Backbone as CSV, one residue per row, in Angstrom:
resi,resn,N_x,N_y,N_z,CA_x,CA_y,CA_z,C_x,C_y,C_z
1,MET,-24.799,-32.614,-33.277,-25.295,-31.702,-32.236,-24.242,-30.620,-31.967
2,ALA,-24.663,-29.370,-31.962,-23.720,-28.276,-31.737,-23.263,-28.279,-30.281
3,ARG,-21.986,-28.060,-30.099,-21.447,-27.968,-28.747,-21.674,-26.560,-28.221
4,VAL,-22.080,-26.437,-26.996,-22.363,-25.128,-26.424,-21.435,-24.883,-25.238
5,LYS,-21.198,-23.609,-24.987,-20.399,-23.240,-23.828,-21.230,-23.440,-22.561
6,THR,-20.590,-23.854,-21.502,-21.272,-23.994,-20.222,-20.496,-23.249,-19.147
7,GLU,-21.237,-22.744,-18.165,-20.592,-22.023,-17.081,-19.690,-22.956,-16.275
8,ALA,-20.094,-24.201,-16.116,-19.282,-25.158,-15.361,-17.940,-25.383,-16.045
9,ARG,-17.950,-25.489,-17.358,-16.702,-25.682,-18.089,-15.812,-24.442,-17.961
10,ARG,-16.415,-23.283,-18.050,-15.656,-22.034,-17.915,-14.984,-21.967,-16.540
11,GLU,-15.743,-22.321,-15.504,-15.181,-22.296,-14.153,-14.059,-23.318,-14.009
12,ALA,-14.202,-24.456,-14.665,-13.154,-25.470,-14.605,-11.873,-24.958,-15.246
13,PHE,-11.992,-24.247,-16.351,-10.813,-23.677,-16.997,-10.156,-22.616,-16.102
14,LEU,-10.974,-21.797,-15.459,-10.417,-20.767,-14.578,-9.715,-21.392,-13.371
15,ASP,-10.304,-22.437,-12.800,-9.667,-23.123,-11.672,-8.334,-23.737,-12.093
16,ALA,-8.328,-24.365,-13.264,-7.089,-24.971,-13.756,-6.047,-23.907,-14.036
17,ALA,-6.478,-22.793,-14.620,-5.542,-21.714,-14.936,-4.907,-21.147,-13.678
18,ARG,-5.699,-20.979,-12.625,-5.140,-20.456,-11.377,-4.043,-21.372,-10.861
19,GLU,-4.274,-22.656,-10.879,-3.264,-23.615,-10.417,-2.004,-23.544,-11.279
20,VAL,-2.183,-23.530,-12.581,-1.038,-23.551,-13.494,-0.241,-22.254,-13.397
21,PHE,-0.931,-21.116,-13.360,-0.222,-19.837,-13.267,0.557,-19.737,-11.957
22,GLN,-0.021,-20.238,-10.870,0.678,-20.189,-9.587,1.890,-21.109,-9.591
23,GLU,1.778,-22.255,-10.223,2.881,-23.221,-10.241,3.988,-22.822,-11.216
24,MET,3.615,-22.296,-12.385,4.577,-22.093,-13.466,4.871,-20.626,-13.775
25,GLY,4.009,-19.725,-13.284,4.143,-18.333,-13.660,3.490,-18.078,-15.007
26,PHE,3.226,-16.804,-15.287,2.508,-16.463,-16.511,3.303,-16.833,-17.760
27,ASP,4.596,-16.506,-17.787,5.379,-16.718,-19.008,5.494,-18.193,-19.371
28,GLN,5.677,-19.055,-18.388,5.890,-20.471,-18.667,4.591,-21.240,-18.880
29,ALA,3.508,-20.735,-18.352,2.222,-21.422,-18.511,1.788,-21.376,-19.974
30,SER,1.073,-22.396,-20.392,0.586,-22.447,-21.769,-0.871,-22.888,-21.783
31,MET,-1.545,-22.555,-22.859,-2.931,-22.967,-23.011,-3.044,-24.495,-23.077
32,ASP,-2.038,-25.155,-23.649,-2.047,-26.619,-23.691,-2.084,-27.207,-22.285
33,VAL,-1.216,-26.687,-21.415,-1.138,-27.215,-20.055,-2.430,-26.927,-19.293
34,ILE,-2.967,-25.713,-19.464,-4.201,-25.348,-18.767,-5.353,-26.240,-19.217
35,ALA,-5.465,-26.453,-20.512,-6.538,-27.310,-21.032,-6.403,-28.727,-20.489
36,ALA,-5.177,-29.249,-20.500,-4.960,-30.603,-19.999,-5.296,-30.691,-18.513
37,ARG,-4.915,-29.680,-17.743,-5.213,-29.688,-16.306,-6.725,-29.708,-16.066
38,ALA,-7.476,-29.069,-16.963,-8.931,-29.048,-16.836,-9.584,-30.286,-17.433
39,GLY,-8.770,-31.191,-17.994,-9.319,-32.396,-18.603,-10.044,-32.135,-19.895
40,SER,-9.533,-31.143,-20.643,-10.196,-30.781,-21.886,-9.145,-30.591,-22.974
41,SER,-9.572,-30.049,-24.116,-8.657,-29.817,-25.229,-8.368,-28.323,-25.375
42,LYS,-7.241,-28.028,-26.025,-6.906,-26.625,-26.257,-7.954,-25.956,-27.140
43,ALA,-8.484,-26.704,-28.109,-9.505,-26.134,-28.988,-10.739,-25.701,-28.192
44,THR,-11.124,-26.520,-27.225,-12.274,-26.161,-26.399,-11.956,-24.956,-25.533
45,LEU,-10.764,-24.913,-24.975,-10.358,-23.766,-24.158,-10.437,-22.472,-24.955
46,TYR,-10.001,-22.508,-26.210,-10.017,-21.302,-27.033,-11.445,-20.864,-27.379
47,ARG,-12.416,-21.736,-27.238,-13.801,-21.322,-27.429,-14.275,-20.423,-26.287
48,TYR,-13.623,-20.534,-25.138,-13.992,-19.723,-23.980,-13.095,-18.507,-23.822
49,PHE,-11.825,-18.659,-24.107,-10.852,-17.576,-23.943,-9.962,-17.543,-25.179
50,ASP,-9.896,-16.376,-25.834,-9.208,-16.335,-27.120,-7.692,-16.223,-27.005
51,SER,-7.171,-16.042,-25.773,-5.725,-15.986,-25.591,-5.378,-16.231,-24.131
52,LYS,-4.130,-16.525,-23.890,-3.669,-16.697,-22.511,-3.832,-15.394,-21.733
53,GLU,-3.591,-14.267,-22.399,-3.715,-12.962,-21.746,-5.159,-12.693,-21.311
54,THR,-6.107,-13.017,-22.187,-7.518,-12.829,-21.836,-7.901,-13.690,-20.644
55,LEU,-7.453,-14.913,-20.638,-7.731,-15.826,-19.534,-7.134,-15.299,-18.238
56,PHE,-5.909,-14.839,-18.303,-5.245,-14.351,-17.101,-5.938,-13.098,-16.565
57,MET,-6.315,-12.171,-17.460,-6.983,-10.953,-17.015,-8.320,-11.265,-16.343
58,GLU,-9.057,-12.227,-16.873,-10.312,-12.609,-16.238,-10.050,-13.211,-14.861
59,LEU,-9.009,-14.003,-14.751,-8.663,-14.605,-13.469,-8.271,-13.537,-12.452
60,VAL,-7.463,-12.573,-12.882,-7.053,-11.486,-11.995,-8.260,-10.675,-11.544
61,ARG,-9.156,-10.381,-12.483,-10.342,-9.614,-12.129,-11.162,-10.341,-11.063
62,ARG,-11.340,-11.639,-11.241,-12.120,-12.414,-10.277,-11.430,-12.482,-8.916
63,MET,-10.125,-12.696,-8.917,-9.407,-12.791,-7.647,-9.434,-11.465,-6.915
64,ALA,-9.291,-10.362,-7.652,-9.328,-9.046,-7.025,-10.705,-8.755,-6.453
65,ASN,-11.753,-9.074,-7.212,-13.109,-8.871,-6.705,-13.376,-9.727,-5.476
66,ALA,-12.868,-10.948,-5.496,-13.048,-11.830,-4.344,-12.350,-11.263,-3.121
67,GLN,-11.152,-10.697,-3.331,-10.428,-10.109,-2.198,-11.197,-8.936,-1.618
68,GLY,-11.685,-8.053,-2.489,-12.451,-6.912,-2.003,-13.721,-7.345,-1.299
69,GLY,-14.424,-8.342,-1.860,-15.630,-8.834,-1.236,-15.370,-9.503,0.096
70,GLN,-14.273,-10.253,0.170,-13.929,-10.912,1.426,-13.594,-9.876,2.493
71,MET,-12.915,-8.788,2.090,-12.601,-7.743,3.055,-13.883,-7.100,3.581
72,MET,-14.858,-6.901,2.692,-16.134,-6.340,3.126,-16.797,-7.269,4.130
73,SER,-16.730,-8.571,3.862,-17.316,-9.549,4.771,-16.620,-9.531,6.128
74,LEU,-15.301,-9.409,6.116,-14.558,-9.356,7.373,-14.933,-8.122,8.177
75,LEU,-15.084,-6.987,7.485,-15.496,-5.773,8.182,-16.867,-5.957,8.819
76,HIS,-17.753,-6.617,8.083,-19.099,-6.850,8.628,-19.027,-7.731,9.870
77,ARG,-18.268,-8.815,9.791,-18.194,-9.740,10.923,-17.498,-9.093,12.116
78,SER,-16.624,-8.113,11.842,-15.943,-7.420,12.930,-16.797,-6.300,13.506
79,GLY,-17.886,-5.989,12.835,-18.713,-4.873,13.262,-18.412,-3.616,12.497
80,GLY,-17.709,-3.729,11.363,-17.234,-2.531,10.688,-18.213,-1.859,9.765
81,VAL,-18.809,-2.577,8.815,-19.778,-1.978,7.904,-20.833,-3.018,7.588
82,SER,-21.912,-2.576,6.959,-22.975,-3.509,6.616,-22.547,-4.403,5.473
83,GLU,-23.248,-5.547,5.316,-22.965,-6.431,4.199,-23.423,-5.771,2.899
84,GLY,-22.926,-6.296,1.775,-23.275,-5.742,0.481,-22.036,-5.379,-0.286
85,GLY,-21.009,-6.238,-0.240,-19.733,-5.934,-0.864,-19.812,-5.769,-2.363
86,GLU,-20.929,-6.244,-2.985,-21.027,-6.111,-4.421,-21.317,-4.673,-4.827
87,GLN,-21.827,-3.850,-3.888,-22.152,-2.484,-4.215,-20.884,-1.634,-4.320
88,PRO,-20.919,-0.570,-5.132,-19.811,0.372,-5.122,-19.642,0.950,-3.727
89,VAL,-18.412,1.295,-3.374,-18.155,1.838,-2.041,-19.053,3.031,-1.770
90,GLU,-19.234,3.895,-2.776,-20.000,5.116,-2.582,-21.472,4.839,-2.300
91,ALA,-21.945,3.624,-2.660,-23.361,3.314,-2.523,-23.722,2.814,-1.135
92,VAL,-22.730,2.537,-0.312,-23.023,2.024,1.027,-23.513,3.169,1.904
93,ASP,-24.699,3.027,2.434,-25.311,4.069,3.253,-24.505,4.258,4.531
94,ALA,-24.115,5.495,4.812,-23.304,5.765,6.000,-24.044,5.376,7.273
95,ARG,-25.376,5.379,7.250,-26.128,5.020,8.461,-25.964,3.551,8.811
96,ALA,-25.506,2.739,7.824,-25.348,1.313,8.079,-24.002,0.982,8.711
97,LEU,-23.144,1.980,8.835,-21.834,1.717,9.406,-21.933,1.470,10.903
98,LEU,-20.874,0.913,11.437,-20.794,0.624,12.866,-21.071,1.870,13.691
99,ASP,-21.747,1.693,14.792,-21.944,2.784,15.736,-20.578,3.290,16.185
100,PRO,-20.218,4.516,15.856,-18.876,5.013,16.185,-18.630,5.182,17.672
101,GLU,-19.686,5.026,18.478,-19.484,5.116,19.923,-18.939,3.820,20.511
102,GLU,-18.953,2.738,19.753,-18.395,1.488,20.258,-16.870,1.584,20.321
103,ASP,-16.259,0.684,21.074,-14.820,0.766,21.331,-14.016,0.529,20.051
104,VAL,-13.258,1.540,19.652,-12.499,1.475,18.398,-11.408,0.413,18.483
105,ALA,-10.677,0.392,19.584,-9.563,-0.549,19.715,-10.055,-1.999,19.617
106,ALA,-11.185,-2.285,20.264,-11.712,-3.658,20.237,-12.127,-4.060,18.828
107,ILE,-12.810,-3.152,18.108,-13.268,-3.453,16.753,-12.088,-3.644,15.809
108,LEU,-11.114,-2.730,15.847,-9.978,-2.830,14.932,-9.075,-4.013,15.285
109,THR,-9.001,-4.357,16.563,-8.223,-5.538,16.947,-8.851,-6.799,16.359
110,LYS,-10.163,-6.919,16.493,-10.852,-8.091,15.946,-10.717,-8.128,14.424
111,PHE,-10.875,-6.971,13.804,-10.752,-6.899,12.351,-9.331,-7.256,11.901
112,GLY,-8.329,-6.736,12.588,-6.940,-7.035,12.235,-6.629,-8.508,12.343
113,GLN,-7.171,-9.154,13.366,-6.959,-10.600,13.503,-7.615,-11.356,12.359
114,HIS,-8.809,-10.918,11.955,-9.474,-11.528,10.805,-8.615,-11.392,9.551
115,VAL,-8.052,-10.199,9.341,-7.280,-9.937,8.131,-6.071,-10.865,8.040
116,LEU,-5.296,-10.957,9.104,-4.108,-11.808,9.063,-4.484,-13.280,8.912
117,LYS,-5.558,-13.682,9.540,-5.970,-15.090,9.438,-6.451,-15.424,8.027
118,ALA,-7.139,-14.479,7.389,-7.730,-14.746,6.074,-6.761,-14.525,4.922
119,PHE,-5.838,-13.571,5.059,-5.016,-13.176,3.919,-3.544,-13.562,4.035
120,HIS,-3.081,-13.924,5.227,-1.703,-14.417,5.333,-1.757,-15.937,5.308
121,THR,-2.051,-16.469,4.133,-2.166,-17.909,3.926,-1.371,-18.276,2.679
122,PRO,-0.985,-19.537,2.539,-0.258,-19.932,1.316,-1.033,-19.611,0.045
123,GLN,-2.350,-19.787,0.072,-3.156,-19.549,-1.125,-3.194,-18.057,-1.476
124,ALA,-3.483,-17.224,-0.490,-3.585,-15.784,-0.744,-2.247,-15.198,-1.157
125,LEU,-1.187,-15.604,-0.493,0.133,-15.099,-0.842,0.568,-15.585,-2.220
126,GLY,0.178,-16.801,-2.578,0.485,-17.312,-3.908,-0.160,-16.471,-4.993
127,ILE,-1.386,-16.019,-4.753,-2.071,-15.157,-5.717,-1.315,-13.845,-5.875
128,VAL,-0.891,-13.262,-4.765,-0.157,-11.993,-4.835,1.141,-12.164,-5.604
129,ARG,1.869,-13.240,-5.339,3.113,-13.479,-6.074,2.845,-13.605,-7.569
130,MET,1.790,-14.337,-7.907,1.449,-14.548,-9.302,1.153,-13.226,-9.999
131,VAL,0.383,-12.363,-9.349,0.030,-11.087,-9.959,1.256,-10.168,-10.053
132,ILE,2.090,-10.159,-9.032,3.302,-9.335,-9.071,4.180,-9.737,-10.251
133,ALA,4.329,-11.042,-10.446,5.173,-11.522,-11.542,4.630,-11.091,-12.900
134,ALA,3.306,-10.995,-13.006,2.695,-10.632,-14.290,2.491,-9.131,-14.438
135,ALA,2.767,-8.368,-13.382,2.475,-6.938,-13.398,3.475,-6.126,-14.216
136,VAL,4.383,-6.803,-14.929,5.163,-6.088,-15.939,4.206,-5.488,-16.957
137,ASN,3.042,-6.098,-17.100,1.936,-5.484,-17.835,1.190,-4.600,-16.837
138,PRO,1.325,-3.274,-16.938,0.748,-2.396,-15.912,-0.762,-2.511,-15.805
139,GLU,-1.432,-2.936,-16.863,-2.886,-3.088,-16.796,-3.276,-4.189,-15.820
140,ILE,-2.471,-5.245,-15.780,-2.746,-6.329,-14.831,-2.578,-5.828,-13.407
141,GLY,-1.485,-5.120,-13.150,-1.266,-4.587,-11.811,-2.347,-3.609,-11.405
142,ARG,-2.729,-2.720,-12.316,-3.756,-1.726,-12.005,-5.090,-2.403,-11.702
143,LEU,-5.455,-3.397,-12.504,-6.721,-4.087,-12.315,-6.790,-4.739,-10.939
144,PHE,-5.743,-5.472,-10.568,-5.750,-6.155,-9.283,-5.752,-5.148,-8.136
145,TYR,-4.945,-4.091,-8.260,-4.848,-3.106,-7.179,-6.171,-2.381,-6.967
146,GLU,-6.787,-1.924,-8.053,-8.000,-1.133,-7.912,-9.177,-1.948,-7.404
147,GLN,-9.290,-3.187,-7.839,-10.431,-3.997,-7.438,-10.171,-4.805,-6.169
148,GLY,-8.907,-4.901,-5.748,-8.567,-5.642,-4.540,-8.123,-4.730,-3.412
149,PRO,-6.806,-4.463,-3.300,-6.315,-3.661,-2.179,-6.952,-2.280,-2.050
150,ALA,-7.157,-1.575,-3.168,-7.733,-0.230,-3.075,-9.166,-0.270,-2.554
151,ARG,-9.929,-1.281,-2.970,-11.283,-1.433,-2.442,-11.258,-1.728,-0.946
152,ALA,-10.298,-2.548,-0.521,-10.200,-2.884,0.895,-9.933,-1.626,1.725
153,VAL,-9.028,-0.785,1.246,-8.733,0.467,1.950,-9.975,1.353,1.987
154,ALA,-10.677,1.437,0.868,-11.870,2.285,0.813,-12.936,1.807,1.794
155,HIS,-13.113,0.492,1.895,-14.093,-0.041,2.846,-13.723,0.352,4.279
156,LEU,-12.474,0.159,4.646,-12.048,0.493,6.005,-12.124,1.996,6.246
157,ALA,-11.796,2.788,5.230,-11.820,4.244,5.380,-13.220,4.757,5.703
158,GLN,-14.254,4.061,5.211,-15.623,4.469,5.551,-15.847,4.423,7.059
159,TYR,-15.430,3.317,7.653,-15.591,3.185,9.098,-14.748,4.223,9.833
160,ILE,-13.514,4.392,9.424,-12.616,5.320,10.105,-13.146,6.746,10.017
161,ALA,-13.726,7.117,8.872,-14.291,8.458,8.733,-15.375,8.703,9.771
162,ARG,-16.220,7.699,10.004,-17.279,7.852,10.989,-16.718,7.955,12.408
163,VAL,-15.670,7.190,12.669,-15.075,7.223,14.009,-14.393,8.568,14.252
164,ILE,-13.725,9.089,13.232,-13.107,10.417,13.355,-14.181,11.476,13.576
165,GLU,-15.262,11.375,12.809,-16.363,12.329,12.943,-16.941,12.324,14.354
166,ALA,-16.960,11.143,14.965,-17.496,11.015,16.321,-16.483,11.405,17.393
167,GLY,-15.264,11.753,16.980,-14.260,12.182,17.932,-13.522,11.055,18.621
168,ARG,-13.610,9.822,18.076,-12.952,8.679,18.708,-11.514,8.503,18.248
169,LEU,-11.172,9.099,17.104,-9.790,9.183,16.643,-9.521,10.640,16.281
170,ARG,-8.252,11.016,16.253,-7.924,12.410,15.938,-8.200,12.706,14.475
171,GLN,-8.316,13.969,14.155,-8.593,14.396,12.794,-7.438,14.014,11.857
172,ALA,-7.784,13.348,10.774,-6.800,12.940,9.765,-7.578,12.456,8.551
173,ASP,-6.879,12.315,7.437,-7.494,11.795,6.216,-7.837,10.319,6.439
174,PRO,-9.111,9.929,6.372,-9.493,8.532,6.658,-8.790,7.514,5.770
175,HIS,-8.549,7.861,4.491,-7.875,6.910,3.605,-6.420,6.705,4.031
176,ILE,-5.753,7.785,4.432,-4.365,7.646,4.906,-4.330,6.827,6.189
177,VAL,-5.275,7.071,7.075,-5.349,6.293,8.323,-5.551,4.810,8.005
178,ALA,-6.415,4.515,7.042,-6.657,3.119,6.661,-5.389,2.488,6.090
179,TYR,-4.682,3.218,5.216,-3.415,2.699,4.675,-2.428,2.417,5.797
180,HIS,-2.348,3.321,6.771,-1.415,3.124,7.871,-1.804,1.903,8.713
181,PHE,-3.090,1.710,8.919,-3.530,0.552,9.703,-3.122,-0.738,9.008
182,TYR,-3.414,-0.854,7.709,-3.020,-2.056,6.979,-1.505,-2.228,6.986
183,GLY,-0.785,-1.120,6.835,0.674,-1.200,6.832,1.227,-1.733,8.142
184,LEU,0.636,-1.302,9.245,1.079,-1.790,10.547,0.766,-3.280,10.708
185,LEU,-0.395,-3.701,10.218,-0.731,-5.129,10.300,0.285,-5.980,9.559
186,GLU,0.715,-5.501,8.395,1.588,-6.291,7.525,3.070,-6.161,7.858
187,SER,3.445,-5.132,8.603,4.865,-4.762,8.701,5.747,-5.885,9.237
188,GLU,5.247,-6.708,10.141,6.081,-7.758,10.735,6.107,-9.042,9.909
189,VAL,5.094,-9.249,9.063,4.927,-10.590,8.500,4.836,-10.646,6.976
190,HIS,4.522,-9.533,6.319,4.169,-9.618,4.898,5.344,-10.055,4.018
191,GLN,6.506,-9.481,4.222,7.643,-9.859,3.382,8.025,-11.315,3.598
192,ALA,7.991,-11.760,4.839,8.285,-13.175,5.098,7.282,-14.071,4.376
193,GLY,6.049,-13.605,4.261,5.055,-14.374,3.532,5.301,-14.366,2.040
194,LEU,5.563,-13.188,1.480,5.795,-13.094,0.042,6.978,-13.945,-0.398
195,PHE,8.024,-13.987,0.425,9.212,-14.757,0.073,9.120,-16.221,0.512
196,ASN,7.898,-16.632,0.896,7.626,-18.040,1.189,8.400,-18.550,2.404
197,VAL,8.658,-17.642,3.342,9.373,-18.016,4.562,8.376,-18.393,5.664
198,VAL,7.398,-17.525,5.882,6.351,-17.785,6.871,5.016,-17.511,6.185
199,THR,4.307,-18.565,5.822,3.069,-18.392,5.062,1.809,-18.714,5.867
200,GLN,1.984,-19.089,7.112,0.836,-19.387,7.975,1.175,-18.900,9.376
201,LEU,0.228,-18.224,10.012,0.430,-17.690,11.351,-0.528,-18.372,12.316
202,ASP,-0.013,-18.792,13.479,-0.923,-19.373,14.463,-1.643,-18.257,15.216
203,ASP,-2.659,-18.620,15.980,-3.495,-17.618,16.640,-2.696,-16.760,17.615
204,ALA,-1.735,-17.356,18.303,-0.948,-16.595,19.276,-0.119,-15.525,18.582
205,ARG,0.498,-15.890,17.461,1.308,-14.892,16.748,0.429,-13.806,16.144
206,ILE,-0.723,-14.185,15.630,-1.641,-13.186,15.088,-2.050,-12.198,16.170
207,ALA,-2.420,-12.706,17.334,-2.860,-11.835,18.423,-1.742,-10.879,18.856
208,ALA,-0.530,-11.388,18.958,0.588,-10.548,19.382,0.933,-9.505,18.312
209,THR,0.900,-9.907,17.058,1.205,-8.984,15.967,0.183,-7.855,15.915
210,VAL,-1.089,-8.204,16.018,-2.137,-7.185,15.972,-2.059,-6.281,17.194
211,ALA,-1.756,-6.825,18.349,-1.652,-6.004,19.561,-0.562,-4.949,19.414
212,ARG,0.579,-5.346,18.843,1.646,-4.366,18.645,1.256,-3.324,17.601
213,ALA,0.581,-3.764,16.555,0.124,-2.821,15.536,-0.869,-1.822,16.129
214,MET,-1.769,-2.306,16.956,-2.759,-1.421,17.563,-2.128,-0.432,18.525
215,GLU,-1.101,-0.856,19.246,-0.435,0.069,20.158,0.147,1.255,19.397
216,VAL,0.823,0.962,18.288,1.399,2.038,17.472,0.294,2.877,16.836
217,PHE,-0.735,2.212,16.315,-1.828,2.920,15.649,-2.502,3.909,16.605
218,LEU,-2.782,3.473,17.817,-3.474,4.341,18.767,-2.570,5.453,19.283
219,ARG,-1.271,5.203,19.335,-0.346,6.288,19.687,-0.372,7.379,18.613
220,ALA,-0.553,6.963,17.372,-0.551,7.922,16.266,-1.905,8.620,16.120
221,TYR,-3.001,7.870,16.264,-4.305,8.418,15.904,-5.329,8.453,17.043
222,GLY,-4.987,7.865,18.203,-5.922,7.895,19.307,-6.054,9.294,19.914
223,ARG,-7.191,9.578,20.509,-7.410,10.851,21.169,-7.037,10.718,22.645
224,PRO,-6.211,11.612,23.175,-5.898,11.572,24.614,-7.165,11.664,25.447
225,PRO,-7.207,10.995,26.598,-8.416,10.987,27.421,-8.901,12.372,27.800
226,CYS,-7.987,13.348,27.916,-8.379,14.683,28.360,-9.070,15.487,27.267
227,GLU,-8.968,15.024,26.025,-9.579,15.805,24.943,-11.092,15.621,24.911
């Protein structure tokens, strides 16, 4: 009987590869170890992925897409944009965005808390470390950046553009404003996370960190009451 590829087996190899790459790094990881971790043989693994590089690139693509999709979901739950993260950013109808008359500070505060809770975790930070280590190959870095962080900025920039248009924030490039917002969220905690010093934040620290970020953000981009 001919052996056939199955989606379940493919997913098992990808799950095993993620664990091995995070534990050992790209250079030290081997197809033998990945196959063994998945409870299979190297020959079977090569039927699904013809090289370690191909396997890693597929894993990076999936992780980046998951990050972008999760960010879209967080924006939706915060009131930021409509669901449909699988669509290209340009395809999201502007009419589906949050009513720009709602309180900007409240929405961005809730969204910022979601971001730190979802992405400042041992698992998420481990993925970033893994990709950074492998980004000596610029294609790997570009793939993760464009499908992950860049998509996240683009999603947030859609909301910010509408808020600026409504006069709730001062005139500025929405993408730059989005980059600054993310930068403020990360400024107190991201390096400590990357270096494995503080990889989990409790709710009190998240709330305080976001509050300080919002104070600076609104000083930079908020509209004075008299305007």
